[in-house]
C-alpha positions, 0 to 999 in steps of 0.5 A: 543782204543778210537773211539770218535776222529774218530767219531768227525772227521767224524762229522767235515768233514760232517759239512765242506761238508754241508757248501756248501749247506747253512744254511739248509744243515748245520742244516741237517748235524748236525741232521744227524751226531748226529743220525749216531753216533752209526752207525759210531761206529759200522762201525769202529768196523767192520773195526777193527774186519776185521783187527784183523781177517787178523792179526790173520790169519798171526800170527796163532796159535796166535790171535788178537781180538777186545773186546768192553769195554763201548764205546771203542774198546780194542785189545787182543793179544795172541802170538803164543806159544814159540818154547820150549812151548808145543802146546795145543793138542786135541784128537778127532776121525775122523778129516778130513781137506780139504785143498782145501776148502777156506771158514770157515765151521761149525762142531759139536764136541762132547767132554766129559764134563770134557774135555769141562770144561777144554777147556772152562777154558783154553780159558777163562784163555787166554781171548779167545772164545772157538772157537778161542782157538780150532782153535789156538790149532788145528793149532798148533797141525797140523802145530807145526814146521811151521814158520810164513812165511811158514804158510802164503804162505801155506794159502795165498789163504784161506779166512776166515770170521766171528765174531772176539771177 
């Protein structure tokens, strides 16, 4: 997604607003718009990341994330597995899930080296981070038969925050 038209539109809007203040305001607006280009792009990326996070929550175990290519944002969509495809599984010991918790939490997961390598390869093969792949695998393993609407209603009170890649 080319962010330049949006950045340029903001520049034009700032220029139009500065017209009311005369020549000095117009010159200041030009200097500010050039200096704020990077901050504007970052703000747009933050908005796109928040949107992709919300979409990912609605389509879990599928995912959407934003990737930066040069100065442009790119969306990477990983659809949920088809019903006839086996869901990815992980074997861990003593996994406890508190369904009342509405925040993202950090856990330490110890994996044998060979399993860790396989997880990294699987995540890389799907263009995902290891964390996103593990979240999707855990969701699919714990809720393999739920439809999109069932998952949405079951987790509509949950709030997730963090970085989306």
